[in-house]
N, C-alpha and C positions, 0 to 999 in steps of 0.2 A: 546563319543570317545575321547581319550587321546593318544598322541604320545610320550609315555615317553623316547623312545630311542632318537628321533631327538630333543626333548626338552632339553636333557642333553648336546647336542652339543653347540648350540648357547648360552646357559646359563653358560657354564662353563668357557668362556674365552671372555674377553671384545673384541669387534669387531674392526677391523681396518678400516680406510677410504677405503682401498682397497676391503672392503666387498661389497661396492656398485658396483664394478666392472665397465665395460664400458657401463653403462646404457645409453639410449637415453638422450640426453641433455634436451630435453623438460620436461623429467619426474623425473630427479634425485633429484632436490630440493623438489619438491612438493609432491612427493609420498614416499620417502625413509623413512620419520618418520612413516607414516601409514602402510607401508609394513612391517617394523621391528615390530612396535606395534602388529599388526595382527599376526604375526609369534609367538611372545611370548603368545598371548592371545589363540592360537589354543589349546594348551595343557591343558587349565583350565577346558573346559566343552564343551559339544556338542552345548550349546547356542551360543557360539562364531562363529558357522557357519552362524549366521544371519549376520556376517560382511561383505560377499560379496556385500551385498546391498549398504553399505556405500563406500566400495572400488570401486565398479563399477561407483558409482556416480562421485567419485574423479577422476578416470581414464577418464570418459566421456568428463571431461573439457580439457583434455591434447590432443589436436588435432591441426593439422596444416600443412602447406606446408614447404618443406625443402627449404631454402634460397639459397642453393648452391648445385651442384653436390657432392655427399659424396659416395665413393666407387661404388657400383653398382646401386646407386639410383641417377636418375636424378634430377636436379634443378626442384622444383615444385612438386616432389612427395608427396603424402598424408601420414601423420603419424598420427596414432591412438593408443593411449596407451591400449586400450581394444582389439586391433587386437591380434590373437591367438600367433603368432609368437613373438610379443612384450612381451607379458605376460609370455610365456614359457622362454625367455631369462632372464627376471627379476628374476623369480622363480629359474633358473639355477645358476645366479650369487650368490644368498643368499645361497643355498644349498651347492655349491662347495666351497665358500670362508669361510663359517663357519668352514666346515671340514679342510680346509687347515690351517686356524688359530689354530684350535684344535691340528692337528698333527704336528705343529711346535714346540709345547711346551709339549704336553702331549704324552704318548704312542700312536702311530699310530693305527687306528682300523683295525682289521682283515678283510679279505674278506667277511666273513659272517656278521660281524658287519656292513660293508658298506652296503650289501644287505638290512639289517633290516632298516639302517638309510635311505636309498632310498625308501625303502616301506612306511615308515613314512613321508617322504617328498612328496611322491605322493599324500598322503591324503592331506597334506599342501596346494598342488596345487588346490585343490577345492576352497580355499578362493580367488584365482585369476580367478575362473570361468573356471579352465582347467579340461577337462575331462581326465579320464584314457588314452584314445586314443591319447590324445594330448601330452602325455609325454613317454619317453623311458621306455621300460617294466623293464629293470633290470639295475644294477649298471654299467655293461661293456658297456651297450648301451648309458647310460648317459654320460660316460667318453668320448666315442667315439663322441657323439653328440657335447660336449663342444670343443673338439679338433677340429672338423671340422669346427665349428663356428669361432674359433680363427684363423684358417688358411685361412678362406674366406675374400672376400672383402664385405661380409655383415656387419661385424665389422669395421668400419673406424672412424677415429677421425676428426671432423671438428673444425673450429677456435671457435665455441661456445662452443664445448665440452671442448676444452682446457682451456677456460676461466672460466667454471664451475669447471673443476678440480682444477685449480689454487685458485679458492676461498675455495674449501674444504680442501686443503692441507695447505692454509694460514691461515684457521681459519676465513675467512671473515663472518662478521656479528656476530661474537661471542666474548666474551672476553677470551676464552680459546685458546691459540696457542699450536699445538702439538709440542713436542720437536723433534729435527732434527733426532735422532736415530728411533723414531716413524714413521716418514715419509719415512726414508730409508728403514725400515722394510716393509712398505706398498706398496713402489714403487717395492721392489724386488718381491712381490707377483704377481705383474702383468705380463701377458706374454710379452716377450721381444719386439715383433713387436709393440704392443700397447704402451709400455713403450717409445719407440722411437717416435711414432707418437703424444704422449702427450707431447713430448719434456722434459720428465724427466731426469735429470742427474742421473747417477747410475755408478760411476767410483769406483775405488778401495777404495777412501776414504768412499763412502757411504757404499760399500759393507762390509767394515771393521767395521763401525758403525752398521750396521745391525746384523753382526755376534756377536759383543760384546754384543749387546742388547739381542740377542737370548740366548747367554750363561748365562747371568745374570738372565734373565726371567725364564729359565729352572731350575735353581738352587733355586730361590727365591719363584717362584709362588706355588710350592706345600705346601709350609710352612704357606702361608697366610691364615687368617681365612676367612671363607666364605662370610662375609661381604665385604671383599676387593676382593675377587676372582671371584665372580659372579655378574652379571649386576642387576641393581633394578627390572626390570619387572620379571626376574627369581626368585628374592626373594619374589616378591609379589605373584607370582603364587603358590610358594611352601606354603607360608603362608595361601592362599585360599584354597589350597587342604587339608590342616590340620585343616580346619574349622574356621580359623580366620577371624573375620569380620572388624577389625580395624588394619590398618598398623601403624607400629611404625615410629618414626620420621626418623629413618635412612633409612628405605625402600622409604619413600615419598621423601627424599632428593635425593637418588640415582636415583629415577624415574625422577625428575626434570632434572637431569644431563643428563639422556639417552634419555628421551622421551619428555621433556620439560613440563611435568605436574606431579602431585604427586601421580597419579594412572593410571591404564589401563582403556580403554573404558569398560563401563557396570559394573564397580565396584559398583557404586550406586545401580544398579538393584540387584547385589548379595546381598547387604546389606539389601534391602528392603526384598528380598525373605527370608533371614535368620530371620529378625524380624517377619515375617508372620508365619513362621514355628514355632518360639518360643512361639507366642501367642497362636497358636492352640495347 
């Protein structure tokens, strides 16, 4: 099983910090790299469907009680990352924001293309342990679900969430700090209510910075070579699909930037299988 259409969307445009969306505070730091890696792995082969075991184990460690009342949830409410509604929202943030980033720079998808994108994304939901019945049936239902979530008090920002967001946007724990225009563009993509609850400033100065950045990106991005236009895991997947068993230094270097390691999970197994086939 390969989801070619949804594979094209996340791979074609570098993701912004807002791709994480308003994820639960307890999960954003520990599962985001695994989540994105697994999304990129999905298009490579049916064997990547073994990933839910690893994913489930990682999520199983993310459990706890809310230290304060947040939105409709009372202090002491139980949070489990493997709970269906939590998994469904993480899946929704990845699917929706990847398309938002795509449509900001590239020609917007048609309604038919959005339906195909969502059909592929429903398959991607299997990596979360989500059943078809757990997800909206079509694109219109998916959009309506997201809009209802944003308007509800299910999504609320706690002090801990603001602290995590501050670390993400300030580049805390990394040597790379995002430029101001990149942060302004990311904040612009957040729903206004959540933007305010996070305490992000988005005045005319930030709006102008985001608009100037978009104008520049839209002009320059289509002219860039593939090496600079797509993320490392996308380039690795394309190489694997073409039968290459060794990654070049550029792809390995880009992978280190995007996922913190030179190759995706399971690649050593791919090379071993390739060598076995060549021996036979």
